[in-house]
Phi, psi and omega in degrees: 000118190246189174256134182245130172262118175269113178243124169287140174305149173293166190306142176247167186292337175282332176295324185280350187245000172071027176253149176277094192296310194054246178258011179304128170292150174086020175259110179249186184287148173268178182300323179295317181296316178298321179294315183298319192285324180295332175277357180294320182302316174299315189291336187255000185301131183086357177261111179283141189239124185272334182197146176235108180256134191225141168303155176278357182281150193302315180298338179272323172299317177300320187289338184253357193295307184298315181298309181294328174302311172307316179283338187074037184250132171277111185290154179259117178280129180233114185302328186284356174249021177291162176304161171305141176273101184275006176051237180290349177278338188304134174083355185272149175292137183286347174293329181277346183258346178295352177270350184285140182303320178298339178291320174297332172297309178305317176287321186254335186211060186297341174302332179264353185285127179233121179277130181314113186077012184226216183242170179261157183296325180297325173298323176295315176300312183301312184292322181294309182301315179304315186292314177305309178305318181293310182299318187297325180295345179274349185246163176271170177308331186263356185280147168243129176226149181246142178236126179246122189214210191242167183307298187297321190288313177297308183303326182291319178294318174300316178302309184295323173299320180282356184076017183275142170297142183305330181295347174257011186283350177287346174282353178262141183244124173231110178265158183311134178068015184272160180244131174234146185229133176234136172245123187266143178225174182303322182254343180195151170279153173243126176269114180272323180215151175221124172053048172278122177246015181273183188270324190264107178248020184294340179291352188274348183298133179300148180292151180303321187281173176298134180295124171263153179268003181267138173284154179275124178291122178092356179096153186294142181268356179074010176300129181249344181265000000 
């Protein structure tokens, strides 16, 4: 059971245009996103990475390119971490979709939302969590690995780790190039960070002592030694 860094891709051209890109090919990072991606190596300096797993879409590949190049890591492309298949909604402006009846379902009852010609958000969570658990089982308790995916995919994984029903996942915020961290143990995950866009991620390193599946009664003291 290892420590997982959930990285949302840096800002894409679609993020800046208000378009629901979905799985549209050829959507890369914009200028802001390229700057965000360029800073990843420094943000994660000193954090050993045993594995990097990435969505097959271009914007995720571009986000981790500099990091894996510097580390000499060959990223694992994982289809189950691809963006939501929005079906007929793909490529449409979000401002045009907010009047749709389905939009209310996506916001208030996402576990029941199925995109026309696409997939349901419950399916997205099932495939993403299965992928995370499968890769995590391949690693040891002291390993740290990174997953680069998309906003709704990461939110669904975090909801699972927090023990939240999928209908609550819209309460979670995951910004472009943000880092969220989950440490998995035998009996429960611990969520260490959510939507962190700062520079210091040293707190995600596994503690030197053996990891326990027990929560700290009364709350953590923050002691690192």
